[in-house]
C-alpha positions as CSV (number, residue, x, y, z in Angstrom):
1,X,147.2,86.1,76.6
2,X,150.7,86.3,75.1
3,X,154.2,86.9,76.4
4,X,156.6,89.6,75.4
5,X,160.3,88.8,76.1
6,X,162.4,92.0,76.1
7,X,166.1,91.9,75.3
8,X,167.3,89.1,77.5
9,X,170.7,89.0,75.8
10,X,174.1,87.5,76.7
11,X,175.9,90.8,77.1
12,X,173.6,91.8,79.9
13,X,174.0,88.6,82.0
14,X,176.9,89.8,84.2
15,X,175.5,93.3,84.5
16,X,171.9,92.8,85.7
17,X,171.0,92.5,89.3
18,X,169.3,89.2,90.2
19,X,169.8,87.9,86.7
20,X,169.5,84.3,87.9
21,X,165.9,85.0,88.8
22,X,165.2,86.7,85.5
23,X,166.6,83.7,83.6
24,X,164.8,81.1,85.7
25,X,161.5,82.8,85.7
26,X,161.7,83.8,82.1
27,X,162.4,80.2,81.1
28,X,159.4,79.1,83.3
29,X,156.9,81.5,81.8
30,X,158.2,80.9,78.3
31,X,157.8,77.1,78.8
32,X,154.3,77.7,80.0
33,X,153.5,79.9,77.0
34,X,154.9,77.1,74.7
35,X,152.9,74.4,76.4
36,X,149.7,76.5,76.4
37,X,150.2,77.6,72.8
38,X,150.3,81.3,73.7
39,X,151.9,83.8,71.3
40,X,155.4,85.0,72.2
41,X,157.2,88.1,70.9
42,X,161.0,88.4,71.4
43,X,163.1,91.4,70.8
44,X,166.9,91.9,70.9
45,X,168.4,95.4,71.5
46,X,171.0,96.1,68.9
47,X,172.2,92.5,68.7
48,X,175.2,93.3,66.5
49,X,176.7,95.0,69.5
50,X,174.9,93.4,72.5
51,X,174.6,89.8,71.3
52,X,171.7,87.4,70.8
53,X,169.1,86.2,73.3
54,X,170.7,84.0,76.0
55,X,171.2,80.3,75.3
56,X,169.3,79.4,78.5
57,X,166.1,80.3,76.7
58,X,166.9,78.5,73.4
59,X,164.6,75.5,73.9
60,X,161.6,77.7,74.9
61,X,162.1,80.0,71.9
62,X,163.1,77.4,69.3
63,X,160.7,78.5,66.6
64,X,160.0,82.1,67.8
65,X,161.1,84.9,65.5
66,X,163.2,87.6,67.1
67,X,162.9,91.2,66.3
68,X,166.0,93.3,66.2
69,X,165.7,96.9,67.4
70,X,167.6,100.0,68.4
71,X,164.6,101.9,69.9
72,X,164.1,101.1,73.6
73,X,160.4,100.0,73.4
74,X,159.7,96.6,72.0
75,X,156.9,98.3,70.0
76,X,158.7,98.7,66.7
77,X,156.7,98.9,63.5
78,X,157.3,95.2,62.9
79,X,156.1,94.2,66.4
80,X,153.1,96.5,66.2
81,X,152.1,94.7,62.9
82,X,152.4,91.4,64.8
83,X,150.2,92.7,67.5
84,X,147.6,93.8,65.0
85,X,147.5,90.2,63.6
86,X,147.1,89.0,67.2
87,X,144.1,91.3,67.7
88,X,142.3,88.7,69.9
89,X,145.2,88.8,72.4
90,X,144.3,91.7,74.7
91,X,146.6,90.7,77.6
92,X,150.4,90.6,77.5
93,X,152.8,89.3,80.1
94,X,156.1,91.3,79.9
95,X,159.5,89.9,81.0
96,X,163.0,91.1,80.4
97,X,165.6,93.8,80.9
98,X,166.2,96.6,81.7
99,X,163.1,97.2,83.8
100,X,163.4,101.0,83.8
101,X,164.1,101.5,80.1
102,X,163.0,98.9,77.5
103,X,160.5,97.0,79.7
104,X,158.9,100.2,81.1
105,X,158.6,101.9,77.7
106,X,157.0,98.7,76.3
107,X,154.6,98.4,79.1
108,X,153.6,102.1,78.9
109,X,153.1,101.7,75.1
110,X,151.0,98.6,75.5
111,X,148.8,100.4,78.1
112,X,148.4,103.2,75.6
113,X,147.1,100.6,73.1
114,X,144.5,99.6,75.7
115,X,146.1,96.2,76.3
116,X,146.1,94.6,79.7
117,X,149.6,94.2,80.9
118,X,151.1,91.9,83.6
119,X,154.7,92.6,84.6
120,X,156.5,89.6,86.2
121,X,158.5,91.3,89.0
122,X,160.8,88.3,89.4
123,X,161.5,88.2,85.6
124,X,162.4,91.8,85.1
125,X,165.4,93.7,86.4
126,X,168.0,96.4,85.9
127,X,171.6,97.1,86.7
128,X,170.7,99.2,89.7
129,X,168.2,98.1,92.4
130,X,166.7,101.6,92.6
131,X,166.0,101.7,88.9
132,X,164.2,98.4,89.0
133,X,162.2,99.3,92.1
134,X,161.0,102.7,90.7
135,X,160.2,101.2,87.3
136,X,158.0,98.5,88.9
137,X,156.2,101.1,90.9
138,X,155.8,103.4,87.8
139,X,154.4,100.5,85.7
140,X,152.0,99.6,88.5
141,X,150.8,103.2,88.9
142,X,150.3,103.4,85.1
143,X,147.9,100.5,85.3
144,X,150.0,97.3,84.8
145,X,149.4,94.4,87.1
146,X,152.7,93.5,88.9
147,X,152.9,89.9,90.0
148,X,155.2,87.0,90.1
149,X,155.8,84.2,87.6
150,X,154.3,81.5,89.8
151,X,151.2,83.6,90.5
152,X,150.8,84.3,86.7
153,X,151.2,80.7,85.7
154,X,148.7,79.5,88.3
155,X,146.3,82.2,87.2
156,X,146.6,81.0,83.6
157,X,146.0,77.4,84.7
158,X,143.0,78.3,86.9
159,X,142.8,74.8,88.5
160,X,145.2,72.2,89.6
161,X,143.1,69.7,87.5
162,X,144.4,71.5,84.4
163,X,146.3,68.9,82.3
164,X,149.5,71.1,82.4
165,X,149.3,72.0,86.1
166,X,151.6,69.3,87.5
167,X,154.3,69.7,84.9
168,X,154.3,73.5,84.9
169,X,154.3,73.7,88.7
170,X,157.7,71.9,88.6
171,X,159.2,75.0,86.9
172,X,159.3,76.8,90.3
173,X,161.7,74.3,91.8
174,X,165.1,75.8,92.6
175,X,163.9,79.3,91.9
176,X,166.5,81.8,93.0
177,X,165.7,84.8,95.2
178,X,164.4,87.6,93.0
179,X,165.8,90.5,95.2
180,X,162.4,92.1,95.9
181,X,162.0,90.8,99.5
182,X,161.8,93.3,102.2
183,X,163.9,92.5,105.3
184,X,162.4,93.3,108.6
185,X,164.6,95.4,111.0
186,X,165.8,93.6,114.0
187,X,165.8,95.1,117.5
188,X,169.6,95.3,117.3
189,X,169.4,97.4,114.0
190,X,166.7,99.6,115.5
191,X,168.9,100.6,118.5
């Protein structure tokens, strides 16, 4: 299993809905990937204009190369070459922005390559809530597993006796609301 981090760049921070959740959960899964020695691929969409990857992920991505791109999918020629070298990795966890453009095109491309794909719903987002929601549904319908960061990390660990379980479980502390909760109507609002 590897992690693909899509375009989490400084310019987008004030524009993306629930960005606090995207940053927190991305940091958490990237830390897990680092600790578990999983491959990580990072792209930046047109960094000359949109800036570099956010400083909040600096520690987790310290020695990780970043691939600059202008196409929306992360699957540039360079990234596809990296994937070929990582041929034993058949499952990819995808995080980043925007859910309905770059993330979605990446996920659909990975599925076409017969990869298993997990989309972390609390670590992907868009500027508009509707775009995010529809993208998550479309990726699920296409065959991606949509889950949360905590669920994915505990699935990777498999057992609380795993040597990293205690330290990685701490990453969930202070996790912000991801904006995917469904509020229940009250009697007052039904009237």
